[in-house]
N, C-alpha and C positions, 0 to 999 in steps of 0.2 A: 504494499499500499504506499502511495506516495505521501511523504511528509511524516512517517511514523517515527523516524529518527529525531526530527525537530520536535515532535510531540512528546517523545521520551525525555529529551533534554530539557524542555520547559517543565516537566513534572519533577525532575530532579532540583531544577531551580526553585520551583514552588515549594518543594519539601523542605529544602534548606532554609528559604526564607520564613516559612511559618514555623519551622523547628528553632529558628534562632530566637523566638519570643519565649519558648517554653523550655528548652533544653540547655543546659550549660555548655555540653559538649559542641553544640552547633554554633555558638558564639564564635565570631571570627574576629572581632575587633578586641584588641588589648591595648591598654593605656600604658604604653611602653616604658617610660622611665620608672614608673611606679609598679607595675605589674609585668611580669615576664613569663613567658611559656617556658616550661623546662625544656633544655635541650635533650634530643635523644643521645643514647650512649654512643652511637656510632657518628655523631655529628662531626664534621671535619672543618677546621678552619686553618689555623696557621700551625706549623710543626714546632715541636720542642724536643729536646733531648732528655732521656731518663738516665738517672743515676741511682744506683742501689743503696750504698753506704755514705759515701762522701761526694761532694761535687768534684773534688780533684780526681776521682776515678769514674768517669761515666762508662756506660755500656758501649759506647761508639769505640770502634778500633781503627777508625780512619781508613776504612777499605775503599771509599771513595765511589761506591756503588750509587748511592742516592744522588750525589752530584753529576755523575755521568747520565743518570736516567730522567733527571730533572728537565722537563721540556723548556722553561725559560732560562735555565742555567743560572738560577738564583743562589745556589749553594756553593760555597768555597770552603775546602777543607785543607788545612796544612798539617801535616803529620809531625808529631814531637820526636825528638831524638835525645839521646843521652849525652853526656860530656864527650864520649869517644865518637859520636857521630852515628851510632847505630839507631836505626829507627825503632820506636817504641809504639806499642799498640794502643795509642790514645791520640786524640787531636790536640795539637798545639793552639790552633785556632780553627773554629767552626762557625761560620758566618752565613746567614741567610738574610737576603735582600727582600723584605716583605713588600717594598714597592713594587716589586715585578712578579712576587710569588702569586700564582694562579689558584692556589688551594686545591689542587687535584688530588693529592695523596698518593702519588706515585712513589714518593720518598719512603713512605710508611710501608708500602707494599713489597718494595724491593730489598728493605733492609734485612739481612739474614741474621743480624744480632738483636733485633728487637730493642733498637736503641732510640728510634725516632718515630714519634707519633702525632697525630693532629690534635690540637688544643680545642677547648670550648670557648676560649676567651677570643672575643672578636671586636672588642672596643679598643682599638690600638691607635686612635687619632693622635697625631703629633704635629707640632707647629712647623718643623723643618720638612723639607720635601724629601731629601734622600738619605742623608746621614742619620736622622733619628729613625728611620724605619729600617736601617741595616742592624740586625740583631747579632750580637757576638756570643760566644759560648757561656759567658757568665750569665747573660740574660735569658738564654734559651734552656739551661739546665734546671729541671724540676725533679723532685724526688718520685721515687716509686710510690710512696704514699699518696701523693697528689694524683698519680696516674691510677691507683686503686679506687680513688674517690670519684674520679669522672668517668671512668670506664671499667667497673668492677668485673664484669664478665671476662673482658679481654685480659685484664691484669691477672686473675685467677688462673686463666688457662696458660698464659705465659710464665707465671711464676712456678706453675706446675710442671711445665716442660723444661724451665731452667733447673728446677730441682732434681728432675730425673737424669739430666745431663751432668750434674755436679758430681755425683760419686764416680762416673767414668773418667772424669778428668783428675 
């Protein structure tokens, strides 16, 4: 029948319109600064680095996979080295330029060490155009407890996987 799709679409619109007067779930307007919709667990915005015990010893081993896979090339990693010049498995500097980051989450997907994840923080307004949005390692590091708070399911799965690997090492 001609126009059946339009009629179904209008019924959905009418149901949502009338439902917004009677049901809290159908309300679509939120008074933003005062009220906030809770983010979903897998919400992604800007990346951050996870550390387990101390910020001086992050999970990141400077493998550079995230920087190579990043489409806008906003991640820069410099590997740390000891006094003899031997490379260490930790970053000396880890920078992300949020002014060009497109929040795709590819860095999180390709990280084999579960060191980089997408944060829920999205209010990063700065006065400067470029240097203020260039986040360095110190500003990117967040504890595993913070990660457990924002993404408890993923954190439990990753902690379990890391605990299973620990006796082998």
